[in-house]
Structures are given as C-alpha cells and as structure tokens.
C-alpha positions in Angstrom: 96.0 39.0 -7.7 97.2 41.6 -10.2 99.3 39.0 -12.0 96.4 36.6 -12.1 94.1 39.2 -13.6 96.7 40.1 -16.3 97.0 36.5 -17.3 93.2 36.1 -17.6 93.0 39.3 -19.7 95.9 38.1 -21.9 94.3 34.7 -22.6 90.9 36.4 -23.2 92.5 38.8 -25.7 94.4 36.1 -27.6 93.2 32.5 -27.5 89.5 33.2 -26.7 89.3 35.9 -29.4 90.1 33.1 -31.9 87.6 30.8 -30.2 85.0 33.5 -30.4 85.6 34.0 -34.1 85.2 30.3 -34.7 82.1 30.2 -32.6 80.3 32.8 -34.7 80.9 30.7 -37.8 79.2 27.6 -36.4 75.6 26.5 -36.2 74.5 25.7 -32.6 72.1 23.1 -31.4 69.1 24.8 -29.7 68.4 21.5 -27.8 71.8 21.4 -26.1 72.3 23.1 -22.7 75.7 23.8 -21.2 76.0 24.5 -17.5 79.4 26.0 -16.6 80.6 26.6 -13.1 84.1 27.5 -12.0 83.9 25.5 -8.7 82.0 22.5 -7.4 78.7 21.6 -8.9 76.4 23.5 -6.6 74.4 26.7 -5.9 72.1 28.1 -8.6 73.6 25.7 -11.2 72.7 22.6 -9.3 69.2 23.6 -8.4 68.3 24.6 -11.9 69.9 21.4 -13.3 67.9 19.3 -10.8 64.7 21.1 -11.8 65.3 20.1 -15.4 66.0 16.5 -14.5 63.0 16.2 -12.1 60.7 17.6 -14.8 62.3 15.4 -17.5 63.6 18.1 -19.8 66.5 15.8 -20.5 64.2 13.8 -22.7 64.3 16.7 -25.2 67.6 18.4 -24.4 71.2 17.2 -24.3 72.6 18.6 -21.0 76.3 19.1 -20.4 77.6 20.1 -16.9 81.1 21.4 -16.6 82.6 21.8 -13.1 85.8 20.9 -11.1 84.2 17.8 -9.5 82.7 16.4 -12.6 84.2 12.9 -12.0 82.0 12.6 -8.9 78.8 12.6 -11.1 80.1 10.4 -13.9 78.7 7.1 -12.6 75.1 8.5 -12.1 74.5 10.5 -15.3 70.8 10.5 -16.3 69.7 10.1 -19.9 71.2 12.7 -22.2 73.4 14.2 -19.5 77.2 14.4 -19.4 79.5 15.8 -16.7 82.8 17.1 -18.1 85.8 19.2 -17.1 85.9 22.9 -17.5 88.4 22.6 -20.3 86.2 20.2 -22.3 83.4 22.8 -21.8 85.1 24.9 -24.5 84.3 22.3 -27.1 80.7 21.9 -25.9 80.3 25.6 -26.0 80.9 25.6 -29.7 77.8 23.5 -30.3 75.4 24.4 -27.5 72.5 26.8 -28.1 71.9 27.5 -24.4 74.7 28.3 -21.9 74.1 28.9 -18.2 76.6 30.4 -15.8 76.5 31.0 -12.0 80.1 31.1 -10.9 82.7 32.2 -13.5 82.3 32.2 -17.3 84.1 31.3 -20.5 85.2 34.5 -22.3 83.7 33.4 -25.6 81.3 35.8 -27.4 77.8 34.6 -28.1 76.8 33.7 -31.6 73.5 35.0 -33.0 71.8 31.6 -32.4 73.0 31.3 -28.8 71.2 32.3 -25.5 73.7 32.8 -22.7 72.6 33.8 -19.2 74.9 34.8 -16.3 72.9 34.0 -13.1 75.7 34.7 -10.7 75.6 33.7 -7.0 74.7 36.7 -4.9 72.9 40.1 -4.9 75.1 43.2 -4.4 76.4 44.4 -1.0 80.2 44.3 -1.7 81.5 46.5 -4.5 82.5 45.0 -7.8 85.9 43.3 -7.5 88.8 44.4 -9.8 89.0 41.0 -11.5 85.4 41.1 -12.8 85.8 44.7 -14.1 89.1 43.8 -15.8 87.8 40.6 -17.5 84.6 42.2 -18.8 85.7 44.8 -21.4 83.3 47.0 -23.2 81.2 45.2 -25.8 82.5 41.8 -24.6 79.3 40.0 -25.7 79.7 37.1 -23.3 76.1 37.1 -22.2 72.7 37.7 -23.8 71.1 38.0 -20.3 72.3 38.8 -16.8 70.1 37.9 -13.9 69.1 40.5 -11.2 66.9 39.7 -8.3 65.2 43.2 -8.5 64.9 46.3 -10.7 66.6 48.2 -7.8 69.7 46.1 -8.3 69.7 46.1 -12.1 72.0 49.2 -12.3 74.6 47.4 -10.2 74.7 44.3 -12.5 74.9 46.5 -15.6 78.1 48.0 -14.1 79.3 44.7 -12.6 79.3 42.9 -15.9 79.7 45.9 -18.1 76.5 45.2 -20.1 73.6 47.4 -21.2 70.6 47.7 -19.0 68.4 45.9 -21.5 70.6 42.8 -21.0 69.4 42.6 -17.3 66.7 40.0 -16.6 64.8 40.4 -13.3 64.0 37.1 -11.7 65.1 35.4 -8.5 67.8 32.8 -7.8 66.9 29.2 -8.5 68.5 28.2 -5.1 65.9 30.2 -3.3 63.2 27.8 -4.4 64.5 25.5 -1.6 63.3 28.1 0.9 59.7 27.6 -0.3 59.8 23.8 -0.2 59.6 21.2 2.5 63.1 19.9 3.2 64.6 17.3 5.5 66.1 18.8 8.6 69.7 18.1 9.6 70.3 16.5 13.0 72.2 18.9 15.3 71.0 17.3 18.5 68.9 19.2 21.1 68.4 22.9 20.9 65.7 25.5 21.3 66.9 27.8 18.5 69.3 27.3 15.6 71.3 30.1 14.1 73.3 30.0 10.9 76.5 32.2 10.9 77.7 32.8 7.3 80.6 35.2 7.2 82.1 36.3 3.9 85.8 35.7 3.4 88.3 38.2 4.7 91.3 36.7 3.0 91.5 34.1 0.3 94.6 32.3 -0.7 92.8 30.8 -3.7 92.3 34.1 -5.6 94.9 36.2 -3.8 92.5 38.7 -2.3 92.3 40.3 1.1 89.1 42.4 1.6 89.9 43.3 5.2 92.9 43.8 7.5 91.3 41.3 10.0 93.3 38.1 10.5 90.5 36.3 12.3 88.8 33.3 11.0 85.4 34.7 11.8 84.4 38.2 13.0 84.0 39.3 16.6 85.5 36.1 18.2 89.1 35.1 18.6 90.0 31.5 19.2 90.4 32.2 22.9 86.7 33.2 23.0 85.3 30.1 21.4 84.9 27.9 24.6 83.3 30.7 26.7 80.9 31.6 23.9 80.0 27.9 23.4 79.2 27.7 27.1 77.0 30.7 26.9 75.1 29.3 23.9 74.6 26.0 25.8 73.1 27.9 28.8 70.4 29.6 26.7 69.7 26.6 24.5 71.0 28.1 21.2 73.1 26.3 18.6 75.2 28.4 16.1 76.4 26.7 12.9 79.3 28.7 11.5 79.6 27.9 7.7 82.9 29.3 6.5 83.1 30.8 3.1 84.3 28.5 0.3 87.4 30.6 -0.5 88.3 31.7 3.0 92.0 31.2 3.8 92.1 28.4 6.3 95.8 28.6 7.3 94.7 29.5 10.8 91.9 27.0 11.0 91.9 24.0 13.3 89.0 21.8 14.3 87.7 22.5 17.8 85.1 20.2 19.4 82.3 22.2 21.0 78.7 21.5 21.8 76.7 24.5 20.7 79.2 26.5 18.5 79.9 24.3 15.5 82.5 25.5 12.9 82.5 23.9 9.5 84.9 24.6 6.7 83.4 24.5 3.2 85.0 21.1 2.6 83.7 19.7 5.9 80.2 21.0 5.0 80.3 19.2 1.7 81.6 16.0 3.3 78.6 16.0 5.6 76.4 16.1 2.5 74.7 19.4 3.6 73.1 22.0 1.4 73.4 25.6 2.5 69.9 26.6 1.6 68.3 23.6 3.2 70.2 24.5 6.3 69.1 28.1 6.0 65.4 27.0 5.8 65.9 25.1 9.1 67.5 28.0 11.0 65.6 30.5 13.2 68.0 33.4 12.6 71.1 34.4 10.6 74.4 36.1 11.5 76.4 37.5 8.6 78.4 40.6 7.6 78.9 41.8 4.0 77.7 38.6 2.4 74.7 38.8 0.2 73.2 35.7 1.7 71.0 37.8 3.9 69.0 39.0 0.9 68.0 35.4 0.3 67.3 34.9 4.0 64.9 37.9 3.9 62.5 35.7 2.1 62.0 33.7 5.3 61.4 36.9 7.4 63.5 35.8 10.3 66.0 37.8 12.5 69.4 38.8 11.1 72.4 40.0 13.0 75.2 41.9 11.1 78.8 41.8 12.4 80.4 45.2 11.7 83.6 45.0 13.8 85.9 45.4 10.7 83.5 47.5 8.5 86.0 50.4 8.1 88.8 48.1 7.1 86.5 46.3 4.6 85.3 49.6 3.2 88.9 50.7 2.6 89.9 47.4 0.9 86.8 46.2 -1.1 84.1 48.8 -0.4 80.4 48.7 -0.9 78.3 49.4 -4.0 75.9 51.7 -2.2 76.7 55.0 -0.4 75.1 54.0 2.9 75.3 50.2 3.4 73.5 50.4 6.8 70.3 51.2 5.0 70.5 47.7 3.5 71.1 45.9 6.8 67.7 45.2 8.5 69.0 43.8 11.7 71.0 44.3 14.9 74.6 45.6 14.3 77.0 43.4 16.2 80.2 45.1 17.2 81.4 43.1 20.2 81.0 39.8 22.0 78.4 41.3 24.3 76.4 42.4 21.3 76.7 38.8 19.9 75.4 37.4 23.1 72.5 39.8 23.2 71.5 38.9 19.6 71.5 35.2 20.4 69.6 35.8 23.6 67.0 37.8 21.7 66.6 34.9 19.3 66.2 32.5 22.2 63.5 34.7 23.7 61.7 35.5 20.4 62.5 39.2 20.6 62.4 40.7 17.1 62.6 44.4 16.6 63.4 44.6 12.9 60.4 43.1 11.1 59.5 46.4 9.4 63.1 47.0 8.3 63.3 43.5 6.8 60.1 44.1 4.9 61.5 47.4 3.5 64.8 45.9 2.3 63.2 42.8 1.0 61.1 45.0 -1.3 64.3 46.5 -2.7 66.1 43.2 -3.0 63.5 40.6 -4.2 60.9 41.6 -6.8 59.6 38.0 -6.8 58.7 36.2 -3.6 56.7 33.3 -5.0 59.4 30.7 -5.3 59.0 30.0 -9.1 62.4 31.2 -10.2 63.4 28.2 -12.3 60.3 28.5 -14.5 61.0 32.1 -15.2 64.6 31.5 -16.2 63.6 28.6 -18.5 60.9 30.7 -20.1 63.4 33.6 -20.7 65.8 31.2 -22.3 63.1 29.6 -24.4 63.7 26.1 -22.8 60.5 24.2 -23.1 59.3 20.6 -22.9 57.1 20.9 -26.1 
C-alpha cells in the first residue's frame, strides 16, 4: 500500500503537473461533460448519467464516460455519448467544461472555465484513508465542488479531500433517488421478510489494505456457522442477502448453496444484473458494520443492525472520523450469533425499538430527503437543457 501511494504521488507531482499546466492554457467546451470512475460504470455516476439521458440532456451536451468496463457500453451509446478508457479520459479532460467524479479522480488541476465536482460514494463513518490524504496535497485544485450529504458532515469532507469549506456543496447522492422511485423487485422466492447484509471490506488484495485483524469473509459468522444459520432463517421465514464489498479479498471465498442465506460476491451480483439500491429499496431491514450504506438506508426508515465484533481491531487499524461512533449507529449492536438471530427474529416479528434514534441520525446525515438530488447537482454545475 505504501509503495502504491508513493507511485501515485510521484506521478501526480511529475506527469500530471505538466498536464495541469497544459490544461490551464486551453479553452474548454462548456457543453461537454466527462464522467470519470475508477471502477465499473455504476453508483452515483451511473444514476446521474441515466438521468441526463432520460431527460435528453445529450441533445445539447457531448457526454463522455470513462470507466474500466467501457467496452460493455460501446454498442449501445446514445446520441452524443462516448464510453472510453480511463487513459483516454485524460485527453477528454483537456476539452471538457464539466467533469464529474464519484470513485477516484484524475490529479489534474481545474482551469478557470471548468466545473469539477467530486460526488464520492459514501458519507463518513470510517476515518480518511492514508491514500486519499497523500494524494490530495494542499492547494491541489482538483475540484471546484465536493458533495456532502449534510452540513454536519461538511467538515469531514473538507478534511478528507483537503479543500476549503466553501468548496463543499450540500446535496444528496444521485443513487438515493432510486429509494424514492418504484422499482422492479428481484425474485428471491418465498419469504416473509428480506434483509440486506452489506459488510464493508476487512481486507483488500486490490488496494493492499487491511482495516481489521479479522480473517473472516463476513462478520460474526464462520463458514462452519453458515448451514445452521441458514436453517434458522428458514424456520422464521427470513431471507438474508449478503452483498460482499467490491474490493473484499475473496481468497477464502467459495460458493455455498443455501436456501435463506445467500452470499453474493460483487462479480456475482453484477452478473445477475442487480442494482444495490434497487435491492435496498426491496429489503425490510439492513445489517452492516462500518459501511456508510446505512446513512442511505435511513431514508427508508427501516430497522438496521450493526455488527461490532471486530470494532476494536477496526478502530486500531482504520479508525473512525467521529469520537463516539456509537452515537451514529441507530440500531441493535450485534456482537454474537445469538444477537444476529435476535435481530432477524425482531425483523420477522415487526419489533422495532430504534425509530427515534434513526430519525435523530438521519437529521445529521441527510439534509435533503425529497429525492431530487440529480436536479440539485445539475443546477450547481450549471448544466441546463436551455
């Protein structure tokens, strides 16, 4: 990880310094939008892009989307839309007047005629990672706006991306508009209640990070517990869909066929054509840990269970941005298998003891609860159809 950070910093301080110099000399097309995402085309990027296409913004704007799976979209590009590689994005950056990030960024400084927004992909629970701090030096100028879901979280994002407070734009994530819309439900067979389990990663081979000393694939349960827990879920009519984190190390992962406990790697999830937020809308409850997904789920006002079995280890390795993270966890704390069973049983029996706590934390995390997030971002970036 340290080597990877050093390489990124070196490239930013050499090659991209030159690119930034060139960029400031050029004139940029205010009717050209570049979406850049460091992974697959998904999350906030995809939702905002689809909003533009559905509302025919591409009749006015040239839209370029840079991602790792760009070839997948090449044969179905709408009018004035191009999908390109992340390397080609450097060239398009030099002519685009609007640049939109959600995962990753290009370390190129904004010119005076460019609007560049970093939407990111999660509100703060975990502390800032060392890589982000190292690759955002003082005065970097990579963004003209950074999105925060609330005024309460604005101070965190100013520190996270090393920008001034007046750079922070309070809105809500485009992906959360899905939670306010009618969506097609996925077929998981028969069940009384459906629970989404979305753990954050403990160890990632992709970025060389280990945020916990836990070697388990998911919290609480060992492989030997899966079958017994599956049987318990079946007995109470609850299905649990475990959606593993996109960068979770899967070296210990093997597919296990079960009825009511369904484990899906990120790749398997995508192969099934699922969208995480459409699934979230369908679920009656959420289980998570230190992932910020629960801030989004608060908009649905449904029960949340927090696994905390490795909280001390996680705090020592990655840490939390707030002094007392428990004040931001409006739900049952799950420390053992028996706690996990109790949470699932409560969901099955419609027992909900944390409504007031969810309301309190939602007020801190989400300033806007009307579902009109794409409109606000486009207005802030002066992207109009007129």
